[in-house]
C-alpha positions as CSV (number, residue, x, y, z in Angstrom):
1,X,-17.3,9.2,-14.0
2,X,-15.2,9.0,-10.8
3,X,-11.7,10.2,-10.9
4,X,-10.7,6.9,-9.3
5,X,-12.1,4.9,-12.3
6,X,-10.8,7.6,-14.7
7,X,-7.3,7.0,-13.6
8,X,-7.6,3.2,-13.4
9,X,-7.4,3.1,-9.5
10,X,-10.8,1.5,-9.3
11,X,-12.2,-0.8,-12.0
12,X,-15.8,0.4,-11.5
13,X,-17.9,2.8,-9.5
14,X,-19.3,1.6,-6.2
15,X,-20.6,2.8,-2.9
16,X,-16.9,3.0,-1.8
17,X,-15.7,5.1,-4.7
18,X,-18.7,7.4,-4.3
19,X,-18.0,7.8,-0.6
20,X,-14.3,8.5,-1.3
21,X,-15.2,11.1,-4.0
22,X,-17.5,12.9,-1.5
23,X,-15.1,13.1,1.3
24,X,-13.7,16.5,0.3
25,X,-16.4,18.5,-1.3
26,X,-15.7,20.3,-4.6
27,X,-12.5,18.4,-5.1
28,X,-11.2,15.2,-6.8
29,X,-8.2,13.6,-5.3
30,X,-6.2,15.3,-8.1
31,X,-7.2,18.8,-7.0
32,X,-6.9,18.4,-3.2
33,X,-4.2,20.8,-2.0
34,X,-1.6,19.4,0.5
35,X,2.0,20.2,1.4
36,X,3.1,16.7,2.7
37,X,1.9,13.1,2.3
38,X,1.0,13.2,6.1
39,X,-1.3,16.2,5.4
40,X,-3.0,14.4,2.4
41,X,-3.6,11.3,4.4
42,X,-4.8,13.3,7.4
43,X,-7.3,15.4,5.4
44,X,-8.9,12.2,3.9
45,X,-8.9,10.3,7.2
46,X,-10.4,13.1,9.2
47,X,-13.2,13.5,6.6
48,X,-13.7,9.8,6.6
49,X,-14.1,9.4,10.3
50,X,-16.4,12.4,10.4
51,X,-18.6,10.8,7.7
52,X,-18.8,7.5,9.7
53,X,-19.2,4.2,7.8
54,X,-16.5,2.2,9.8
55,X,-17.2,-0.9,7.6
56,X,-15.6,0.9,4.7
57,X,-12.6,2.4,6.5
58,X,-10.2,-0.4,5.1
59,X,-11.3,0.1,1.5
60,X,-11.1,3.9,1.8
61,X,-7.7,3.7,3.4
62,X,-6.5,1.7,0.5
63,X,-7.9,4.4,-1.9
64,X,-6.1,7.1,0.2
65,X,-2.8,5.4,-0.2
66,X,-3.3,4.5,-3.9
67,X,-4.3,8.1,-4.7
68,X,-1.3,9.4,-2.7
69,X,1.1,7.2,-4.7
70,X,-0.6,8.5,-7.9
71,X,-0.3,12.1,-6.9
72,X,3.3,11.8,-5.8
73,X,4.1,10.1,-9.2
74,X,5.1,6.8,-7.6
75,X,3.9,4.7,-10.5
76,X,3.4,2.1,-11.9
77,X,2.0,0.1,-9.0
78,X,-0.2,-3.0,-8.7
79,X,-3.2,-3.4,-6.4
80,X,-4.4,-6.7,-5.1
81,X,-1.4,-8.2,-6.8
82,X,-0.4,-11.9,-7.1
83,X,3.3,-12.6,-7.6
84,X,4.7,-15.7,-9.4
85,X,6.0,-18.4,-7.0
86,X,4.3,-16.7,-4.0
87,X,1.3,-18.9,-3.6
88,X,-2.0,-17.9,-1.8
89,X,-1.0,-14.3,-1.2
90,X,-2.7,-11.2,-2.7
91,X,-0.6,-8.1,-1.9
92,X,-2.5,-4.8,-1.2
93,X,0.0,-2.9,-3.2
94,X,3.1,-4.0,-5.0
95,X,5.6,-1.7,-6.7
96,X,7.8,-3.6,-9.0
97,X,11.6,-3.0,-9.4
98,X,13.6,-6.0,-10.6
99,X,16.2,-5.5,-7.9
100,X,13.9,-4.5,-5.1
101,X,10.1,-5.1,-5.3
102,X,8.2,-3.2,-2.7
103,X,5.1,-4.5,-0.9
104,X,2.8,-2.2,1.0
105,X,0.4,-3.9,3.4
106,X,-2.5,-1.5,4.2
107,X,-4.3,-2.0,7.5
108,X,-6.4,0.7,9.3
109,X,-5.9,-1.1,12.6
110,X,-3.5,-3.8,13.5
111,X,-4.8,-6.1,16.3
112,X,-3.6,-9.5,15.0
113,X,-3.4,-8.3,11.3
114,X,0.3,-7.5,11.6
115,X,0.9,-11.3,11.7
116,X,-0.7,-11.7,8.3
117,X,1.4,-8.9,6.8
118,X,4.5,-10.4,8.3
119,X,3.8,-13.9,6.8
120,X,3.1,-12.3,3.4
121,X,6.4,-10.4,3.7
122,X,8.3,-13.7,4.5
123,X,6.6,-15.4,1.5
124,X,7.7,-12.6,-0.8
125,X,11.3,-12.5,0.5
126,X,11.6,-16.3,-0.1
127,X,11.3,-15.5,-3.8
128,X,12.7,-11.9,-3.9
129,X,15.3,-11.7,-1.3
130,X,16.0,-8.0,-1.6
131,X,12.3,-7.0,-1.5
132,X,11.2,-4.4,1.0
133,X,8.0,-4.9,2.9
134,X,6.1,-2.2,4.8
135,X,2.9,-2.3,6.8
136,X,1.0,1.0,6.7
137,X,-1.6,1.7,9.4
138,X,-3.7,4.4,11.1
139,X,-3.3,2.7,14.5
140,X,-0.6,4.7,16.1
141,X,-0.6,2.8,19.4
142,X,-0.3,-0.6,17.9
143,X,2.2,0.7,15.4
144,X,4.6,1.6,18.2
145,X,4.1,-1.8,19.8
146,X,4.8,-3.7,16.6
147,X,7.8,-1.5,15.7
148,X,9.4,-2.8,19.0
149,X,8.8,-6.3,17.8
150,X,10.7,-5.7,14.6
151,X,13.7,-4.4,16.7
152,X,13.5,-7.4,19.0
153,X,13.3,-9.8,16.1
154,X,9.8,-11.1,16.8
155,X,8.6,-9.8,13.4
156,X,11.0,-10.9,10.7
157,X,9.5,-10.3,7.3
158,X,8.4,-6.7,7.6
159,X,11.0,-4.0,7.2
160,X,9.1,-1.3,8.8
161,X,5.7,-0.3,10.2
162,X,4.5,3.0,8.9
163,X,2.3,5.1,11.2
164,X,0.3,7.2,8.7
165,X,-0.4,9.7,11.5
166,X,3.3,10.6,11.7
167,X,6.3,11.6,9.6
168,X,6.8,7.9,8.9
169,X,4.5,8.3,5.8
170,X,6.5,11.3,4.6
171,X,9.8,9.4,4.9
172,X,8.4,6.4,3.1
173,X,7.2,8.5,0.2
174,X,10.6,10.1,0.0
175,X,12.2,6.6,-0.1
176,X,9.8,5.3,-2.8
177,X,10.4,8.3,-5.0
178,X,14.1,7.4,-5.2
179,X,13.3,3.9,-6.7
180,X,12.5,3.5,-10.4
181,X,9.6,1.3,-10.6
182,X,8.5,-0.5,-13.8
183,X,5.8,-2.9,-14.9
184,X,6.9,-6.6,-14.2
185,X,8.5,-8.7,-16.9
186,X,7.0,-11.9,-18.4
187,X,9.1,-14.9,-17.4
188,X,9.3,-18.4,-18.7
189,X,8.7,-20.9,-15.9
190,X,11.3,-23.3,-17.2
191,X,14.4,-22.3,-19.2
192,X,16.9,-24.6,-20.7
193,X,17.6,-26.8,-23.8
194,X,14.1,-28.1,-24.7
195,X,14.1,-31.6,-26.2
196,X,10.8,-32.6,-27.8
């Protein structure tokens, strides 16, 4: 059984989980040695680009980030998450904290994809005003272009764009470790004095 399915990161085995498991021979993601999150992401990304299969880059990038969160003990977290009162949005990763939910949008390259991540962030902030929304990418050039748009106010929902080829990822992991994440609570849609 794949370590991804064993830890609940993937629901079932697939070509993508098998590729991820094969990227670093003789290791599972739990036994890969690294000193920093940047090094962890870099090891997997280098092995992935060497292996080819560009059609799977997005899915594998998600597994890289999910396994990094797991290794760094930043749990619990939700993948492909839907949030009450935020219609038509499925968040790549959501870490729940009642005061500050955190959304991680995962995109290997940006092109126009940053716009989708920004709209999702805006939608989340309409419901959870104090939420933090980050866009993680392997596209260093576009990350710098979009960071400037955050500063100029052209991107309003995203708090930060994280270039996973830089210390940005180390800083983000440090920030996330300082937050106590929990599972979400069940809520009643309507509360009040019920007259039947």
